[in-house]
N, C-alpha and C positions, 0 to 999 in steps of 0.2 A: 338204215333206220329212216332216214327222211322220205325215201320212196314209200316204205310201210305206212308211215303217217298218213301220207297223202291217199294210198290205198283205202285205208280205214275211214279217211275223211270223206272220200268220194263213194264208197262202197265198191264192192268187187264181189264176184259169184264164181262158185265152183262147178264147172261143165263136164258132163260125159259126152264123148265125140265116138260115133260109130257110123258105118255107111261104106259106100264104094269105094272112095279114096280119101281117107282121112290125112294122109301125107300130104297130098295135094291141097286140102284146105288149110292146114298149117303153113305152107309155102306161100299160099295167097294172103294169110294173116300177116306174114313177115313182110311180103312185098307191099301190102298197105299200111304198113307202120302201126298195126294194132298190137298192144303190147300183151303177150302170153307168157305165164311164166307157172312153174311146178308140174311140168309134164310129166305124168305116169303111163305107163301101158300095162294094162290088165292081162290076165291069162287068156281071156276070151278074145284079144286082139282090140278092144276098145281102149281110148285114150281118155285120161282125166287131167285137167288142169285149170288154173285160174284165170279170169278176164276181168278187166274193168266193166263197171255198168256202160259206161260210154261206148267202150269198144265193143259189148255185146250188142248195143243197138245198131250198131254198123256193119254187123257181120252177116247179116241177113241174106244179102246177095251173095255171099261167099258161099253159103250152105247150099244155096241152089246149083251154083256153078258146079260144086265139089260133089254134088249128090251124096250130101251126109245128113246127119242128123244129131241136134244138140239137146242135151236135157239138162236143166238145172238142178243139181243135187245139193246146194249150199248157197247161203246167203249172208254176207258178212259186211261189217262196217257201220258207220254212224247212221245212214239214211235207213237202213234196215231195222237197226235197233230203235229209231225213233218211231218207225211204224208200227213195230211189234208192241211198244209200250205207250202207244198213242192215247189210250184209254187211262193209262196211270198218270194222269197230270199232276196228281199230288207228289209223285217222286222229282218230277223237274220243277215243280215249284219249291220243293224242301232244298234241291242242290242251289237253286237261284237265292232263296233265301240264305243260305249259308253264306254263300260268296257275297252277299249284300251285307249280311252282319261283319263278315270278315274285315270288308272294306271299311265299315262304321268304326269297327275297333282299332283299325290302323291309324284313325285320326288322333287317337288319345295316347297319351305318356302312361305306359304300365310299369315301367321300372327305371329308376334313377341310381346311377354308379358314378363313385368317385375314385380317382386314381390319384395317387401321389401326395394324400395327406397323412401326415404322420404327427404334427402337433395337434392338429384338430380332429375330433373323431367324427364318424360318419353321422351319428346321433346330432351332433352339435351343428353339423353343415345342415343336415335335414330339417331341424328345428329353424334354421336361418331360412331356409327355402319356404318354410311353412310362412314365415312373416311376410315373405315377398309373393304370396298367393300363388307359389308353385307347388303342387302336389300329385300325388298318384290319381291317374283319371282326368287330368285336366286336357284340354285341345291343345295339339301341338301348335297351331297357329296363334295362339295367345303368347308363346314364349319367344322372348326377342333375346338372342344368345348374346348380343353386345352389351345391351343394359344389364343383363345378368353378370357378365364378366366385369363391368365397371363396380356393380354394387358389391361384388366379392371383393376385389381390391380395396374399396373403400372402407367395408365394414372389418375386414380381417387384415390388421397391419403386417402380420408374419406372411401373408401371401402375396408372393411377388409377380406372380403370373398365371393367368386362369384362361382355360381354352372350354367353351360351352358348345356342344353341338347336339343336334338331335338324328339319331340313327334308328330308323324302323320304328318303334314303339318305346325306345330307349332314349333319356337323357343322359349324356356322358360328359362328364365334369372332370377335367384333368387340371390339377393345380401344382404350383411349385412354391415351397415355403422357403422362408428365408432362414438361411443355417446359422447365420451371425445374429447377434442382438442388435434389435430395431434401436435401441438406445443405450448408449453407454452410461452406465451409473457415475455419478459425481464422486470423486475420490474426497473422502474425509482427511482434511489436512489440520484437524485440531490436535492441539498438544495431548499427549497422552503417555502413560507409562506402560509397560508390560508386566504383567503379574503371572503367577503359576495359575494355570487352569485346574491343576490337581498336584497332590503330593508325588515327589519322586526324586531320584537321583540324577543330576545332569549329566548326560552322556556326549552331547555335541552342541557346540552354540557357535555363531556367528552373528555379531552385532554390527549393523549397518548404521543406526543413528541413536544417540542416546548414551547414558553412562551405564555399563554393566554394574551390577551390584552382587553378583555371584560369579562362580566360574566352575568349569568342568569339574565334576566328581563331588559338588556339594550336594548335600541333601535340603530339600525346599518343600514347604509347606504351601498349601492352597491358599491363594490370594497373596503370597510373598511376593514383593517386587524383585525382578529379575532385571529389568532395564529401566532406568529412570530417565523420564522427558525432562528432566531439569538439568542443565548444563552450567555449571558455576564458572565465573570469570575470576581469575586470580591475579594477582600481581607478582612482582620479583620476590616477594616475601612468603610466596604460597598463602597469602590471606585472601578469602574470597571478598571480591569488591562489588560484584554484581552477577547476576545470573539470567539467563532467557530459558524459554521453555520450547521444546521441539516434540515432534511426533516421533517416539521410540519405534524403532524397526529392528527386527533380528529374528533369526532362526535359532530355536532352542528346543532340542530333544532331550527326552530324560526317560530313564527307566522305570517304569510305573507297575503298579499292582490292580489288577481288575478282578472283580468277583461277581458271580451270579448265583441266582437261587431260584428254583422253581419247586413247587409243591402241589401235588394233585392227589387225590384218592386213588388207592389201589383197586377198589371195586369199579368197573366201568361197564358201559353197555355197549355190546357188540352186534353188528348186523351182518348176516351171512345169507348167501344164496340157497333156497331149498331145491332148486332144480326146475320148479315150474315156471313156464313160460306163457306168455300171452302176445299175440301178434294181431295187428289190425292196420287199417289204414284211414285216412280222412279226405275230405276234398274241401276246399275252401274257395269261395268266389266272392269277393267284396266282405260283406256282413253275414253272408250266409255260409253255412259250414254244415257238412255232415262227417259223422263219425262211425266207422263200423269197427268192433272190436271184440275178439273172439270171448265168448264167456267162459266162466270157470265156477267151479263149485266152492263154496265156503267163503270166509272172510279172510283177509290177510293184508300185509303191508307190501305195496308194490313199488318199484321204480320203475319209471317210463322213459324212454329216449325216442326222439322223433327226429326224422329225417326229411326235409322239407324242399320240393323243387318248383320253380315255376314254370308253368307250360309256355313252350314258345314253338313257333312253326319254323320259323329261320333262324340264323345267327342272332338277329337283331329285333325280330318279331316277336315280342313277348306279350303274352295275355294276362288278364287279371284272374287266372285261375292256377290254384296251387295245389298239388298233391304230396301227402305226405304218408310215410311208412311209421308205425309204431311198434316198438319193442318192449315188452313189460318184462320184468325179473320179480318173482316173489321173494320177499325177504323175510327172515325170521330173526327176532331179537332176543337176546338173554344178557344176563350180568355175569361178568366172571372178574377174577383178579388176573393182574399182569403176571406174565412169566417173566424168569431171570432174563431170558434172551430178549423178552420184549422191552423190559427196562431197560437194558443194554443198548438197545436199538433206540429208544427214546432218549435216552442220555446223549448218545452220540449225534443224534439229529439236532437236540437243543444246543449242544456244542458247535456243531457245524454252523447253525444258523448265527449264534452268537459271533463266532470267529468272522464268519463272511461279512456280517454288519461292520465289523472293526475295520477289515480289509477295505472295504469300500470308502473308509474314512482315512486311509492311508496309515493305518496302525500297523506295526510289525510285530508279529507274535515271536515270542522269545521261548517261553514255557507255556505248556498248556496242560492242566490236570483238572480231572474232575472226577468225583466219586458219589455213590448212590447210597442213600439212607432210608431204609424201610421201617416202618412200625406196624402196628396191628391193621391200622385202617389206611394209612397214607404213604406216600413215597415222596422224599424230598431229592433232589438232584443238585449239587453243589460244584461248582466251578471256580477254579482261581488261574489267572493268567499272568504271566510276566510280559510285558509288551514295551517296546519303544515307540514313542510318539512325541508329536509336537505339544508343548504344553502352553503355548503362547496365547494370552489373552489380554486384551488391551483395556485401560482404564483411564478415562479422561482425568486430566489435572485440573487443578482450580486455576481460575484466572489469574494471570500475574498482576501484583500491587505495584503501581507507580510509586516512584520516590515523594512526589508531591503529596498523595494521598496519605502516605506514611506520616510524613510532617504535620498534616492537618490532623491525623488520629492521634499523635503525640502531644500536640497542643490542646 
C-alpha cells in the first residue's frame, strides 16, 4: 500500500515494449535496479508493464543496447493529474479553501458534553457555563480547564470531583456527585406528643420514649394523643409530685381505610391516524436553517417527529451543522363515549397509580376494591382500600411552668 502511494505521488507510466530482444531489455532493467511491475505478454509478442517516471528517464541507454522500442500508453499519478488540470485553478483553490475552512473550524468548540451528572441536569450546567462566558462557538484557546474545574466545585457543593478537557472540537466535562447529604439536618429535640395522623385501629405499637395512652386493638381518631411527652413523677403513695417533658418516640401502625374518587365525562375526544404520512429533512447551521417537507393536498392535523444529528468528521471533530429527518402523521379527531372495556382499563390504571403512590410511602395494602358508576353524561370511579400504615404524627408540647412562676401566679 505504501509503495502504491509513492508511485502515485511521484507518477508512473504504462509502456508497450517490442523489438529485437525484449527479454534482454527486462534483464538489463533488473540489473540496473530499475523498478518494473505488472508485466503482461500480448498475443503479438509485445510486452506491457509499468515503470516510474524517474526510471523511464534512465532507460534510454538500455533501449538502444537491447534494440527495442518503448511506447507510452498511459500516464498516472499526481504529477500528470496536476498537469492535465493545470487550467482548472478554481478546483485546486476550492480544495485549498476547504482545508483552510476545516482548520479554522477546528479552533472552536462546537459540542459540549457532560458525563456523570445525576443531581444536576445538563440544562442547569449549560446555563452555568453561559455565566462563565463558555458557550458553543468560542475559541478553544480561551478555555482554562483548571479554572473551570475549580469554579464547578465552588458553585455546586454536591459535585466532589470534576475533570474538564478539550478533545477535537468538543468540551468534555466529567463530574462525580456526592452520594451522601452535604449537611446533616439538626435533630429536633423539643418535647412533643405523638398523635394519630388519621383514624384507625392500632395493630402494632413500640414505645421508646413517653407514656403510652392507647394499646394494641384500640380504635383511635385523628388528632388523638397516642403517646404523651409529659412524664409524671410520683411518690410512694402513687401521687404525682412533679413532671417533666420529653420528646415522645414510638412506632405505631394501624389498620386504616382510604378512599378515592375520580369523575370525568363519558364523551371524550380521540385522535387516530388516517394513514397519510409526510417525510422531509432540514439542515441547520447556527441561526440559519432550511427545511424541505413533502407537500400534501388539503388541510389536516399533523403530528411531527424529528431526529437530529450533528455533523462530525472524526470521533471528536464536531461541526456546527445539524441534519434532521422529519416524519409526519396525519391525525383525525372525533368525539365518542368510552366503552365498558375502556372504562375498566381506566379504572385499573387509576387504582394502580393510587396504590403505587401509597406503596412508595411504605403503606401496606390489605384490601383493594373499586367500582364504576356511570350516568348519562359522566363516569365516576370510586375506590376503597384497607391499609396498614404508620399513623405517627408529632405535636409540640407547651413550655413547662416552673414552681416559682406558679407561686407568683397564685399570689
